[in-house]
KOLMIVEX-339763 format. One record per residue: chain; residue in three letters; x negated, y, z negated of N, C-alpha, C in turn. Coordinates in steps of 0.2 Angstrom, whole numbers. Layout:
N
miro_mardren_n.c1_n.c2_n.c3_ca.c1_ca.c2_ca.c3_c.c1_c.c2_c.c3
A_ALA_X_Y_Z_X_Y_Z_X_Y_Z .
...
***
This chain:
408
miro_mardren_n.c1_n.c2_n.c3_ca.c1_ca.c2_ca.c3_c.c1_c.c2_c.c3
A_MET_108_869_-1386_105_871_-1393_111_870_-1398 .
A_GLN_110_867_-1403_115_866_-1408_114_871_-1414 .
A_ILE_118_875_-1415_118_881_-1420_123_880_-1425 .
A_VAL_121_880_-1432_125_881_-1437_124_888_-1441 .
A_ASP_129_892_-1441_128_898_-1444_130_898_-1451 .
A_THR_126_899_-1455_127_900_-1463_126_907_-1466 .
A_ARG_125_912_-1461_124_918_-1464_130_921_-1467 .
A_VAL_128_925_-1473_133_929_-1476_133_936_-1473 .
A_ALA_139_940_-1474_139_946_-1470_133_950_-1474 .
A_ASP_131_952_-1473_127_957_-1475_120_957_-1470 .
A_ARG_-113_912_-1414_-120_912_-1411_-123_906_-1408 .
A_ALA_-127_901_-1411_-129_895_-1408_-123_890_-1408 .
A_LYS_-124_885_-1404_-118_880_-1404_-118_876_-1410 .
A_VAL_-112_876_-1413_-111_873_-1419_-106_867_-1418 .
A_PRO_-108_861_-1420_-103_855_-1419_-97_856_-1424 .
A_LEU_-92_854_-1421_-85_855_-1425_-85_848_-1429 .
A_ILE_-85_848_-1435_-84_842_-1439_-78_842_-1443 .
A_ALA_-74_837_-1443_-68_836_-1448_-70_832_-1454 .
A_ALA_-71_835_-1459_-73_831_-1465_-66_829_-1469 .
A_ILE_-66_823_-1471_-60_821_-1475_-62_819_-1482 .
A_VAL_-59_821_-1487_-61_819_-1494_-55_818_-1498 .
A_SER_-56_814_-1503_-51_812_-1508_-49_817_-1512 .
A_ASN_-43_817_-1514_-40_822_-1519_-35_818_-1524 .
A_VAL_-32_822_-1528_-27_819_-1533_-21_817_-1529 .
A_SER_-18_811_-1530_-12_809_-1527_-6_813_-1531 .
A_SER_0_814_-1527_6_816_-1529_11_811_-1530 .
A_PRO_16_812_-1534_21_807_-1535_25_805_-1528 .
A_GLU_25_809_-1523_29_808_-1517_24_805_-1512 .
A_SER_18_803_-1514_13_802_-1509_14_796_-1504 .
A_THR_19_792_-1505_20_787_-1500_26_788_-1496 .
A_ALA_29_794_-1496_35_796_-1492_33_798_-1485 .
A_ASN_37_795_-1480_36_797_-1473_42_799_-1471 .
A_PHE_42_804_-1467_48_807_-1464_48_808_-1456 .
A_SER_53_808_-1453_54_809_-1446_58_815_-1444 .
A_ARG_62_818_-1449_66_824_-1448_63_829_-1452 .
A_VAL_60_834_-1449_57_840_-1453_61_846_-1452 .
A_GLY_62_850_-1457_65_857_-1456_60_862_-1458 .
A_ILE_61_868_-1454_56_873_-1455_60_880_-1457 .
A_VAL_58_883_-1463_61_889_-1465_58_895_-1461 .
A_GLY_61_898_-1457_58_903_-1453_57_901_-1446 .
A_ALA_58_905_-1441_59_903_-1434_54_908_-1429 .
A_GLY_49_910_-1432_44_914_-1428_40_910_-1424 .
A_GLN_34_913_-1422_30_910_-1417_26_904_-1420 .
A_LEU_25_904_-1427_22_898_-1429_27_892_-1429 .
A_ALA_33_893_-1430_38_887_-1429_39_886_-1422 .
A_HIS_38_891_-1418_39_890_-1410_33_885_-1408 .
A_MET_27_886_-1411_21_881_-1409_22_875_-1412 .
A_MET_25_874_-1418_26_868_-1421_31_864_-1417 .
A_GLY_36_867_-1414_40_864_-1410_37_861_-1404 .
A_GLU_32_865_-1401_28_862_-1395_24_856_-1397 .
A_ALA_22_855_-1403_18_850_-1406_22_844_-1408 .
A_ALA_28_845_-1409_32_839_-1412_33_833_-1408 .
A_GLY_34_834_-1402_36_829_-1397_31_823_-1397 .
A_GLU_25_825_-1396_20_819_-1396_19_816_-1402 .
A_LEU_22_818_-1408_21_815_-1414_28_811_-1416 .
A_GLY_33_811_-1412_39_808_-1413_43_810_-1418 .
A_LEU_42_817_-1419_46_820_-1425_52_824_-1422 .
A_THR_57_825_-1426_63_829_-1424_63_835_-1429 .
A_LEU_63_841_-1426_63_847_-1430_70_851_-1430 .
A_SER_71_854_-1436_77_858_-1436_74_865_-1439 .
A_VAL_77_870_-1438_74_877_-1440_79_881_-1443 .
A_LEU_77_885_-1448_82_890_-1451_80_897_-1448 .
A_ALA_84_900_-1444_82_906_-1440_87_911_-1442 .
A_SER_84_917_-1442_88_923_-1444_92_926_-1439 .
A_ALA_91_924_-1432_95_926_-1426_94_920_-1421 .
A_PRO_100_920_-1417_100_915_-1412_94_915_-1407 .
A_ASP_91_921_-1406_86_922_-1401_79_922_-1404 .
A_ASP_78_920_-1410_71_920_-1413_67_915_-1409 .
A_SER_60_917_-1410_55_913_-1405_56_906_-1405 .
A_ALA_57_903_-1411_56_895_-1411_63_892_-1408 .
A_THR_68_896_-1407_74_893_-1404_73_890_-1397 .
A_THR_68_892_-1394_66_890_-1387_63_883_-1387 .
A_THR_60_881_-1393_56_875_-1393_60_870_-1398 .
A_ILE_64_873_-1403_67_869_-1408_75_870_-1407 .
A_HIS_79_865_-1405_85_866_-1403_91_865_-1408 .
A_ASP_89_862_-1414_93_861_-1419_92_867_-1424 .
A_VAL_97_872_-1424_96_878_-1427_101_880_-1432 .
A_VAL_99_881_-1438_104_884_-1444_102_891_-1444 .
A_LEU_107_895_-1444_107_903_-1444_108_905_-1452 .
A_GLY_103_909_-1454_103_911_-1461_97_914_-1463 .
A_ALA_97_918_-1468_91_921_-1471_86_916_-1475 .
A_ALA_80_917_-1474_75_913_-1478_76_913_-1485 .
A_THR_79_918_-1488_80_919_-1495_87_917_-1497 .
A_ASP_91_914_-1492_98_912_-1494_98_904_-1496 .
A_THR_99_903_-1502_99_896_-1505_104_892_-1501 .
A_ASP_110_894_-1500_115_890_-1496_112_888_-1489 .
A_ALA_109_893_-1486_107_891_-1479_101_886_-1479 .
A_ILE_97_887_-1484_92_882_-1485_94_875_-1487 .
A_ARG_99_875_-1491_103_869_-1493_106_865_-1487 .
A_ARG_109_869_-1482_112_866_-1476_107_864_-1472 .
A_LEU_101_867_-1471_95_864_-1467_93_858_-1470 .
A_ALA_93_857_-1477_91_851_-1480_95_845_-1479 .
A_GLU_102_847_-1478_106_841_-1477_105_838_-1470 .
A_ARG_101_842_-1465_100_839_-1459_93_836_-1458 .
A_VAL_89_837_-1463_82_834_-1462_80_830_-1469 .
A_GLU_74_828_-1469_71_824_-1474_66_828_-1478 .
A_VAL_63_833_-1475_58_837_-1479_58_844_-1475 .
A_ILE_56_849_-1479_56_856_-1477_49_859_-1478 .
A_THR_47_862_-1473_41_866_-1473_42_874_-1471 .
A_PHE_37_878_-1470_38_885_-1469_34_888_-1464 .
A_ASP_37_893_-1461_34_897_-1456_31_904_-1458 .
A_HIS_33_906_-1464_31_912_-1468_32_911_-1475 .
A_GLU_29_917_-1479_30_917_-1486_35_921_-1489 .
A_LEU_39_924_-1485_44_929_-1487_50_925_-1490 .
A_VAL_49_921_-1495_54_917_-1498_56_918_-1505 .
A_ASP_61_915_-1508_63_916_-1515_60_910_-1519 .
A_LEU_55_911_-1522_52_905_-1526_57_902_-1531 .
A_GLU_61_906_-1534_65_903_-1539_71_899_-1536 .
A_ALA_73_902_-1530_78_898_-1527_75_891_-1524 .
A_LEU_69_891_-1522_66_885_-1520_65_880_-1525 .
A_GLU_63_883_-1531_62_878_-1537_69_875_-1539 .
A_ALA_74_879_-1538_81_876_-1540_83_870_-1535 .
A_LEU_81_871_-1528_82_866_-1523_78_860_-1524 .
A_GLU_72_861_-1527_68_855_-1528_71_851_-1534 .
A_ALA_74_855_-1539_77_851_-1544_83_847_-1542 .
A_GLU_86_850_-1536_92_846_-1534_90_840_-1529 .
A_GLY_83_839_-1529_81_833_-1525_78_835_-1518 .
A_VAL_78_841_-1516_76_843_-1509_68_843_-1509 .
A_THR_65_840_-1504_58_839_-1504_55_845_-1500 .
A_LEU_51_849_-1503_47_854_-1500_40_853_-1499 .
A_ARG_37_854_-1493_30_853_-1492_27_859_-1488 .
A_PRO_24_864_-1491_21_864_-1498_27_865_-1503 .
A_SER_26_863_-1510_30_864_-1515_31_871_-1517 .
A_ALA_36_873_-1521_37_880_-1523_31_882_-1527 .
A_GLN_29_877_-1531_23_879_-1536_17_880_-1532 .
A_ALA_16_877_-1526_10_878_-1522_11_885_-1518 .
A_LEU_17_886_-1516_19_892_-1512_17_898_-1517 .
A_ARG_18_898_-1523_17_904_-1527_10_907_-1526 .
A_PHE_5_903_-1524_-2_906_-1523_-1_910_-1517 .
A_ALA_3_909_-1512_3_914_-1506_8_919_-1507 .
A_VAL_14_918_-1511_19_922_-1511_18_928_-1516 .
A_ASP_14_926_-1522_13_931_-1527_6_932_-1528 .
A_LYS_3_938_-1525_-4_940_-1526_-6_940_-1533 .
A_ALA_-2_943_-1537_-4_944_-1544_-6_937_-1547 .
A_PHE_-1_932_-1546_-2_925_-1549_-8_922_-1546 .
A_GLN_-9_923_-1539_-15_920_-1536_-22_923_-1538 .
A_ARG_-22_929_-1539_-28_932_-1541_-30_930_-1549 .
A_ARG_-25_930_-1553_-26_928_-1560_-29_920_-1560 .
A_ALA_-25_916_-1556_-27_909_-1556_-34_908_-1553 .
A_PHE_-36_911_-1548_-42_911_-1545_-48_913_-1550 .
A_ARG_-47_919_-1553_-51_921_-1558_-52_916_-1563 .
A_GLN_-47_914_-1566_-47_909_-1572_-51_903_-1570 .
A_ASN_-51_901_-1563_-54_895_-1561_-61_896_-1558 .
A_LYS_-63_903_-1559_-70_905_-1557_-71_905_-1550 .
A_LEU_-66_906_-1546_-67_907_-1539_-68_914_-1537 .
A_PRO_-72_916_-1532_-74_923_-1531_-68_927_-1528 .
A_VAL_-66_932_-1532_-61_937_-1529_-64_944_-1531 .
A_PRO_-61_949_-1527_-63_956_-1529_-61_957_-1536 .
A_ARG_-64_962_-1539_-62_964_-1546_-55_967_-1545 .
A_PHE_-51_966_-1549_-44_968_-1548_-40_969_-1555 .
A_LEU_-35_973_-1555_-31_974_-1561_-23_974_-1558 .
A_VAL_-19_970_-1562_-12_970_-1561_-8_975_-1565 .
A_VAL_-4_979_-1562_-1_984_-1566_6_985_-1564 .
A_ARG_10_988_-1568_17_990_-1566_19_997_-1565 .
A_SER_13_1001_-1567_14_1008_-1566_7_1012_-1566 .
A_SER_7_1018_-1564_1_1022_-1564_-1_1024_-1571 .
A_LEU_4_1023_-1576_3_1025_-1583_0_1020_-1587 .
A_ASP_-2_1014_-1584_-5_1008_-1587_-12_1011_-1590 .
A_GLU_-12_1010_-1597_-18_1013_-1601_-25_1010_-1598 .
A_ARG_-25_1004_-1595_-31_1001_-1593_-33_1004_-1586 .
A_LEU_-29_1007_-1583_-30_1009_-1576_-36_1014_-1575 .
A_ALA_-37_1019_-1579_-42_1024_-1578_-49_1021_-1579 .
A_THR_-49_1017_-1584_-56_1013_-1585_-58_1009_-1579 .
A_PHE_-53_1005_-1576_-54_1001_-1571_-56_1005_-1565 .
A_LEU_-53_1010_-1563_-54_1014_-1557_-61_1017_-1558 .
A_ASP_-63_1019_-1564_-70_1021_-1566_-75_1016_-1564 .
A_GLU_-74_1010_-1566_-78_1004_-1565_-80_1003_-1558 .
A_ILE_-74_1003_-1554_-75_1001_-1547_-78_1006_-1543 .
A_GLY_-78_1012_-1545_-81_1018_-1542_-79_1021_-1535 .
A_ASN_-74_1018_-1532_-72_1021_-1526_-64_1019_-1526 .
A_ALA_-61_1022_-1521_-54_1022_-1520_-52_1014_-1519 .
A_PRO_-47_1012_-1522_-45_1005_-1522_-41_1003_-1516 .
A_VAL_-40_996_-1515_-35_994_-1511_-29_992_-1516 .
A_VAL_-23_994_-1514_-17_994_-1518_-12_989_-1514 .
A_LYS_-10_984_-1518_-6_979_-1514_0_977_-1518 .
A_ALA_6_977_-1515_12_974_-1518_11_967_-1520 .
A_ALA_12_964_-1526_11_957_-1527_15_953_-1523 .
A_ARG_21_955_-1521_25_951_-1517_28_954_-1511 .
A_GLY_29_951_-1506_32_954_-1500_28_956_-1494 .
A_GLY_21_956_-1495_17_958_-1490_16_953_-1485 .
A_TYR_15_955_-1479_14_951_-1473_11_955_-1467 .
A_ASP_6_952_-1464_3_956_-1458_1_963_-1460 .
A_GLY_-2_964_-1466_-4_971_-1467_1_975_-1471 .
A_ARG_8_973_-1471_13_976_-1474_12_975_-1482 .
A_GLY_14_980_-1486_13_980_-1493_6_981_-1495 .
A_VAL_1_983_-1491_-6_984_-1492_-8_991_-1490 .
A_ALA_-11_995_-1495_-12_1002_-1493_-19_1003_-1496 .
A_PHE_-23_1007_-1492_-30_1009_-1494_-30_1016_-1496 .
A_ALA_-31_1017_-1503_-30_1024_-1506_-36_1028_-1503 .
A_LYS_-35_1035_-1503_-40_1039_-1501_-44_1042_-1506 .
A_ASN_-41_1043_-1512_-44_1045_-1518_-40_1043_-1524 .
A_ARG_-42_1045_-1530_-38_1043_-1536_-31_1045_-1536 .
A_GLU_-30_1052_-1534_-23_1054_-1534_-19_1050_-1530 .
A_ASP_-21_1048_-1524_-18_1044_-1519_-16_1037_-1522 .
A_SER_-21_1035_-1525_-21_1028_-1529_-15_1028_-1533 .
A_LEU_-14_1033_-1537_-9_1033_-1542_-2_1034_-1539 .
A_ALA_-2_1038_-1534_5_1038_-1530_7_1032_-1527 .
A_LEU_2_1028_-1524_3_1022_-1520_5_1017_-1525 .
A_ILE_2_1016_-1531_4_1012_-1536_11_1013_-1538 .
A_ASP_13_1019_-1539_20_1020_-1542_25_1018_-1536 .
A_GLU_23_1020_-1530_28_1018_-1524_29_1010_-1524 .
A_LEU_23_1007_-1524_24_999_-1523_27_996_-1529 .
A_ALA_26_999_-1535_29_997_-1541_36_997_-1542 .
A_LYS_39_1000_-1537_47_1000_-1537_49_993_-1536 .
A_SER_45_989_-1533_48_982_-1531_44_977_-1535 .
A_GLY_40_979_-1540_37_974_-1545_30_975_-1546 .
A_GLU_26_970_-1548_19_971_-1550_15_973_-1544 .
A_VAL_10_976_-1546_5_979_-1541_-2_977_-1542 .
A_VAL_-6_974_-1537_-13_973_-1538_-17_978_-1535 .
A_VAL_-21_981_-1540_-26_986_-1538_-33_983_-1538 .
A_GLU_-36_983_-1532_-42_979_-1531_-47_983_-1528 .
A_GLU_-53_981_-1530_-59_984_-1528_-60_984_-1520 .
A_ARG_-62_989_-1517_-63_989_-1510_-70_987_-1508 .
A_LEU_-71_982_-1505_-78_979_-1504_-81_982_-1498 .
A_ASP_-88_981_-1498_-92_983_-1492_-93_977_-1488 .
A_LEU_-89_976_-1482_-89_970_-1479_-94_969_-1473 .
A_ARG_-97_963_-1473_-102_962_-1467_-98_959_-1461 .
A_SER_-93_955_-1463_-88_952_-1458_-83_949_-1462 .
A_GLU_-78_946_-1458_-72_942_-1461_-72_935_-1457 .
A_VAL_-71_930_-1461_-71_923_-1459_-65_920_-1462 .
A_ALA_-63_914_-1459_-57_910_-1461_-58_903_-1460 .
A_GLN_-55_899_-1464_-56_892_-1464_-49_889_-1465 .
A_LEU_-47_884_-1461_-41_880_-1462_-42_873_-1465 .
A_VAL_-38_871_-1470_-39_865_-1473_-32_862_-1473 .
A_ALA_-32_855_-1471_-26_852_-1471_-26_847_-1477 .
A_ARG_-21_847_-1480_-20_842_-1486_-14_838_-1485 .
A_THR_-15_831_-1486_-9_827_-1486_-6_826_-1493 .
A_ALA_0_823_-1493_3_822_-1499_-1_817_-1504 .
A_THR_-5_813_-1501_-10_808_-1505_-16_812_-1507 .
A_GLY_-17_818_-1505_-23_822_-1507_-29_822_-1503 .
A_GLU_-28_819_-1497_-34_819_-1492_-35_826_-1489 .
A_LEU_-41_828_-1489_-42_835_-1486_-46_834_-1479 .
A_SER_-44_838_-1474_-47_838_-1468_-48_846_-1466 .
A_PHE_-55_847_-1464_-57_854_-1463_-57_856_-1456 .
A_PHE_-54_861_-1454_-56_864_-1447_-62_868_-1449 .
A_PRO_-66_870_-1443_-72_874_-1444_-71_881_-1446 .
A_VAL_-76_884_-1449_-75_892_-1451_-75_896_-1444 .
A_VAL_-71_901_-1444_-71_905_-1438_-72_912_-1440 .
A_THR_-74_916_-1436_-75_924_-1437_-68_927_-1435 .
A_THR_-65_931_-1439_-59_935_-1437_-61_942_-1437 .
A_VAL_-57_946_-1433_-58_953_-1432_-51_956_-1433 .
A_GLN_-51_961_-1437_-44_964_-1439_-44_971_-1436 .
A_ARG_-38_973_-1434_-36_979_-1432_-29_981_-1434 .
A_ASP_-29_987_-1438_-23_989_-1441_-19_984_-1445 .
A_GLY_-23_981_-1449_-19_976_-1453_-18_969_-1450 .
A_MET_-19_968_-1444_-17_962_-1440_-24_959_-1437 .
A_CYS_-24_953_-1436_-29_949_-1433_-29_951_-1426 .
A_ALA_-35_953_-1423_-35_955_-1416_-39_949_-1412 .
A_GLU_-44_946_-1415_-48_941_-1411_-50_936_-1416 .
A_VAL_-51_930_-1414_-54_925_-1418_-59_921_-1413 .
A_ARG_-65_920_-1416_-71_917_-1413_-73_911_-1416 .
A_TYR_-73_905_-1412_-76_899_-1414_-83_898_-1410 .
A_PRO_-88_896_-1413_-90_895_-1420_-91_902_-1423 .
A_SER_-90_902_-1430_-92_908_-1434_-99_910_-1433 .
A_GLU_-101_916_-1435_-108_918_-1435_-112_917_-1441 .
A_LEU_-108_913_-1446_-112_912_-1452_-118_907_-1452 .
A_ASP_-122_908_-1456_-128_903_-1456_-126_897_-1460 .
A_ASP_-130_892_-1459_-128_885_-1462_-126_885_-1469 .
A_LEU_-130_888_-1473_-129_889_-1480_-122_892_-1482 .
A_THR_-121_897_-1479_-115_901_-1480_-109_897_-1478 .
A_ARG_-110_893_-1472_-104_889_-1469_-103_883_-1474 .
A_ALA_-108_881_-1477_-107_875_-1482_-104_878_-1488 .
A_GLU_-105_884_-1490_-102_887_-1496_-95_888_-1495 .
A_ALA_-93_890_-1489_-86_891_-1487_-82_884_-1488 .
A_GLY_-85_879_-1485_-82_872_-1486_-81_870_-1493 .
A_ARG_-86_872_-1497_-85_870_-1504_-80_874_-1508 .
A_LEU_-79_881_-1506_-74_885_-1509_-67_883_-1506 .
A_SER_-67_881_-1500_-60_879_-1497_-58_873_-1500 .
A_ALA_-62_868_-1501_-60_862_-1505_-58_863_-1512 .
A_ALA_-61_868_-1515_-59_870_-1522_-53_873_-1522 .
A_VAL_-51_878_-1518_-45_881_-1517_-39_876_-1516 .
A_ALA_-40_872_-1511_-35_867_-1509_-34_862_-1515 .
A_SER_-39_860_-1518_-38_856_-1524_-34_859_-1530 .
A_LEU_-35_866_-1531_-31_869_-1536_-24_871_-1534 .
A_VAL_-23_873_-1528_-16_874_-1525_-12_868_-1524 .
A_ARG_-15_863_-1522_-11_856_-1521_-5_857_-1516 .
A_GLY_-6_861_-1511_-1_862_-1506_-2_855_-1501 .
A_VAL_4_854_-1498_4_849_-1492_5_852_-1486 .
A_GLY_0_851_-1481_0_854_-1475_-6_858_-1474 .
A_ILE_-6_863_-1469_-11_868_-1468_-11_873_-1473 .
A_MET_-17_874_-1476_-19_880_-1480_-24_884_-1476 .
A_ALA_-23_891_-1475_-28_895_-1472_-31_899_-1478 .
A_ILE_-38_900_-1478_-41_904_-1483_-45_909_-1479 .
A_GLU_-44_915_-1481_-47_921_-1477_-53_923_-1482 .
A_TYR_-59_924_-1480_-64_926_-1484_-67_933_-1481 .
A_PHE_-70_937_-1486_-74_943_-1485_-81_940_-1485 .
A_LEU_-85_942_-1481_-92_941_-1481_-96_947_-1484 .
A_THR_-99_947_-1490_-102_953_-1493_-109_952_-1494 .
A_ALA_-113_957_-1496_-120_956_-1498_-121_950_-1503 .
A_ASP_-116_949_-1507_-116_945_-1513_-114_938_-1511 .
A_GLY_-111_937_-1505_-109_931_-1503_-101_931_-1501 .
A_LEU_-98_925_-1501_-91_925_-1499_-86_927_-1505 .
A_VAL_-81_930_-1503_-76_932_-1508_-69_931_-1505 .
A_ILE_-65_928_-1509_-58_926_-1506_-54_932_-1505 .
A_ASN_-51_933_-1499_-46_938_-1498_-39_936_-1499 .
A_GLU_-37_932_-1494_-30_929_-1495_-29_922_-1493 .
A_VAL_-24_919_-1495_-22_912_-1493_-15_912_-1490 .
A_ALA_-14_907_-1486_-8_906_-1483_-7_898_-1483 .
A_LEU_-1_896_-1485_1_889_-1485_5_887_-1479 .
A_ARG_2_887_-1473_6_886_-1466_1_887_-1461 .
A_PRO_3_885_-1455_-2_887_-1449_-3_894_-1449 .
A_HIS_-9_896_-1446_-11_903_-1447_-14_906_-1441 .
A_ASN_-14_912_-1440_-16_915_-1434_-24_913_-1432 .
A_SER_-28_912_-1438_-35_911_-1437_-36_904_-1434 .
A_GLY_-30_900_-1433_-31_893_-1431_-28_892_-1424 .
A_HIS_-25_897_-1421_-22_897_-1414_-27_894_-1409 .
A_TRP_-33_895_-1409_-38_893_-1404_-38_885_-1404 .
A_SER_-36_882_-1410_-36_875_-1410_-32_871_-1405 .
A_ILE_-27_875_-1403_-22_871_-1398_-26_869_-1392 .
A_GLU_-31_873_-1389_-35_870_-1384_-42_868_-1386 .
A_GLY_-44_871_-1392_-51_870_-1394_-53_864_-1398 .
A_ALA_-48_861_-1400_-49_855_-1405_-44_849_-1402 .
A_THR_-46_843_-1404_-42_837_-1402_-36_837_-1406 .
A_THR_-35_840_-1412_-29_840_-1415_-28_847_-1417 .
A_SER_-23_850_-1415_-21_857_-1416_-19_858_-1424 .
A_GLN_-20_864_-1426_-17_865_-1433_-10_864_-1434 .
A_PHE_-6_865_-1428_1_864_-1429_3_856_-1429 .
A_ALA_-1_852_-1425_0_845_-1426_-2_842_-1432 .
A_GLN_-8_845_-1435_-10_843_-1441_-6_845_-1447 .
A_HIS_-3_850_-1447_2_852_-1452_8_848_-1452 .
A_LEU_11_846_-1446_17_842_-1446_15_835_-1448 .
A_ARG_9_832_-1446_6_826_-1449_6_826_-1456 .
A_CYS_4_831_-1459_4_831_-1467_10_831_-1470 .
A_VAL_15_835_-1467_21_836_-1471_26_830_-1469 .
A_SER_25_826_-1464_29_821_-1462_26_814_-1465 .
A_GLY_20_814_-1467_17_808_-1470_13_804_-1464 .
A_LEU_12_807_-1458_8_803_-1453_1_804_-1455 .
A_PRO_-4_800_-1452_-11_800_-1454_-14_806_-1451 .
A_LEU_-19_809_-1454_-22_815_-1451_-25_813_-1444 .
A_GLY_-25_818_-1440_-28_818_-1433_-35_819_-1433 .
A_PRO_-39_817_-1428_-46_819_-1428_-47_826_-1426 .
A_ILE_-52_829_-1429_-53_836_-1426_-60_836_-1423 .
A_GLU_-60_836_-1417_-67_837_-1413_-67_842_-1408 .
A_GLU_-72_845_-1407_-73_851_-1402_-71_849_-1395 .
A_THR_-68_853_-1391_-67_852_-1384_-71_856_-1380 .
A_SER_-74_861_-1383_-79_866_-1380_-83_869_-1385 .
A_PRO_-89_871_-1383_-94_874_-1388_-92_881_-1391 .
A_TYR_-88_884_-1387_-86_891_-1389_-78_892_-1387 .
A_ALA_-75_896_-1391_-68_898_-1390_-67_905_-1393 .
A_VAL_-63_908_-1389_-61_915_-1391_-53_916_-1391 .
A_MET_-50_918_-1396_-42_919_-1396_-41_926_-1397 .
A_VAL_-37_929_-1393_-35_936_-1394_-28_937_-1394 .
A_ASN_-25_940_-1399_-18_942_-1400_-16_947_-1395 .
A_VAL_-10_946_-1393_-6_951_-1389_-1_954_-1394 .
A_VAL_-2_961_-1395_2_965_-1399_5_971_-1394 .
A_GLY_11_971_-1395_15_976_-1390_12_983_-1390 .
A_ALA_10_985_-1384_8_992_-1383_14_997_-1382 .
A_LEU_12_1003_-1380_18_1008_-1379_22_1006_-1373 .
A_ALA_20_1002_-1369_24_1000_-1363_23_993_-1362 .
A_PRO_27_989_-1359_26_982_-1358_21_981_-1353 .
A_GLY_17_975_-1354_12_973_-1349_15_968_-1344 .
A_SER_11_964_-1341_13_959_-1336_11_952_-1338 .
A_LEU_15_948_-1340_14_941_-1342_11_937_-1335 .
A_ASP_13_939_-1330_11_936_-1323_4_938_-1322 .
A_ALA_2_944_-1323_-5_946_-1322_-9_943_-1327 .
A_ALA_-7_942_-1334_-11_939_-1339_-13_932_-1337 .
A_ARG_-8_928_-1334_-9_921_-1332_-14_921_-1325 .
A_GLN_-14_926_-1322_-19_926_-1316_-26_926_-1317 .
A_VAL_-28_928_-1323_-35_928_-1325_-37_920_-1326 .
A_GLU_-43_919_-1322_-45_912_-1322_-47_909_-1329 .
A_ASP_-46_903_-1330_-49_899_-1336_-46_902_-1342 .
A_VAL_-40_904_-1343_-37_906_-1349_-31_902_-1351 .
A_TYR_-29_902_-1357_-23_899_-1359_-18_904_-1362 .
A_VAL_-13_906_-1359_-8_911_-1361_-2_908_-1365 .
A_HIS_-1_910_-1371_4_908_-1375_9_914_-1376 .
A_ASP_15_913_-1373_20_918_-1374_25_916_-1379 .
A_TYR_27_920_-1384_31_918_-1389_38_919_-1388 .
A_GLY_40_921_-1382_47_922_-1380_51_928_-1384 .
A_LYS_47_933_-1386_50_938_-1390_51_944_-1385 .
A_SER_56_948_-1387_57_954_-1383_51_959_-1385 .
A_TRP_49_963_-1380_44_968_-1381_46_973_-1386 .
A_ARG_41_975_-1390_42_981_-1395_35_983_-1397 .
A_PRO_33_989_-1397_27_992_-1399_25_989_-1406 .
A_GLY_19_986_-1407_17_984_-1413_19_977_-1415 .
A_ARG_23_973_-1410_25_967_-1412_21_961_-1409 .
A_LYS_19_956_-1412_15_950_-1409_20_947_-1404 .
A_LEU_17_947_-1398_21_944_-1392_18_938_-1390 .
A_GLY_12_936_-1391_8_930_-1389_1_930_-1391 .
A_HIS_-3_925_-1388_-10_925_-1389_-13_922_-1382 .
A_VAL_-19_924_-1382_-23_921_-1376_-29_918_-1378 .
A_THR_-31_912_-1376_-37_908_-1378_-41_907_-1372 .
A_ALA_-48_907_-1373_-53_905_-1367_-58_901_-1370 .
A_LEU_-60_896_-1367_-66_892_-1369_-72_892_-1364 .
A_GLY_-78_890_-1367_-83_890_-1363_-90_887_-1366 .
A_ASP_-95_887_-1362_-101_884_-1364_-106_890_-1367 .
A_GLU_-104_896_-1367_-107_901_-1370_-102_906_-1372 .
A_PRO_-104_911_-1377_-99_915_-1380_-96_921_-1376 .
A_ARG_-100_924_-1372_-98_930_-1368_-93_929_-1363 .
A_GLY_-93_924_-1359_-88_923_-1354_-81_922_-1357 .
A_PRO_-80_918_-1362_-73_917_-1365_-71_924_-1368 .
A_HIS_-75_928_-1371_-73_934_-1374_-71_939_-1368 .
A_VAL_-74_939_-1363_-72_944_-1358_-66_942_-1355 .
A_ARG_-65_935_-1353_-59_933_-1350_-53_933_-1354 .
A_ALA_-54_932_-1361_-48_932_-1365_-45_939_-1366 .
A_TRP_-50_944_-1367_-48_951_-1367_-45_954_-1361 .
A_GLU_-48_952_-1355_-45_954_-1349_-38_952_-1348 .
A_SER_-36_945_-1350_-30_943_-1349_-25_946_-1355 .
A_ALA_-28_947_-1361_-23_951_-1366_-22_958_-1364 .
A_HIS_-26_961_-1361_-25_968_-1359_-20_968_-1353 .
A_ALA_-20_963_-1349_-15_963_-1343_-8_961_-1346 .
A_TYR_-8_957_-1351_-2_956_-1355_1_962_-1358 .
A_GLY_-3_967_-1360_-1_973_-1363_-2_974_-1370 .
A_THR_-8_971_-1373_-9_972_-1380_-11_979_-1381 .
A_VAL_-9_981_-1387_-11_988_-1390_-18_987_-1393 .
A_THR_-21_982_-1395_-27_981_-1399_-33_983_-1394 .
A_ARG_-38_986_-1398_-44_987_-1394_-49_981_-1394 .
A_GLU_-53_981_-1389_-57_975_-1388_-62_975_-1394 .
A_ALA_-63_969_-1397_-68_969_-1403_-75_968_-1401 .
***
């Protein structure tokens, strides 16, 4: 491993269809790259490393520690924080284009690097939709995309707040505009008094999004891959099940009816065209009595797409790398009528990876992380011709692995 340390001290079978549509070209649309850098070295970068070889790409990664997950699959490692401009600049010296493993980045620093000529895919402008929830909500509302009713404040003393809380009629969801990830920075207020206290606590770090709490029928997600020339390729909509702020299970195909599935595709195309990111974009939706409502977006491979490693002919990780490097989009076709992916989250005591692998007809992905309660350690995927079998096998393997999450 080559390491450069730049740290400073401190229901029915649904066919899987990949639709490709045209979008607006970008100025860098003809650029092709073979050396790709990744900011962040978690499990997403780890799985990008696994996908890179068959594409003929060389990856380098910016890791916060020498034993980060991705350092086992990507051997050119720059050590430093994702918010350290100098560390990213050193990464840029080794590669031709930079992409991201997470959204915990400094947008202003990234904009400065772009001004110096560093190529980011997605761009800092696109990343703002994922990094800044207040910006995202305002932009989506302005473009008439469905989002929960919300208000952006900096204090519980905001004169608009009392009226807004009266209008939504129940205790809100309170979110830090920046810095949230895997449920962090998101709180569910119990009552109005609790809402005000949560707002003031989160406001210590910036703007706060106060949002209507919706009555959910289910949660679904869709991945869209966008190239630098503006082509869009869609993965199918999947059902996601959340536990304690993290995704516990993903099911392909989703249980949506055909009309709602088509509506998801239309909304996903509209979001991708507005954001103009390059690579994978994940759009999470709430399904309500009134239809689909956008929950969150991520401009990177996403937990809801892990099933695609075995369940689709082109995984989300390969498709992301194809987009950011300028390679043609890969075909997305089903390999099985049903797929179930279960996350493994560290329980109070370690489980057995060997026992997880002994369950028949499952694919066990170990992220190479040390065990810790509440930490994502890996995932398990099972495929089948009917839905029940993959569900049972995936959860049996995940529980043997030691997941804390309850079966969905």
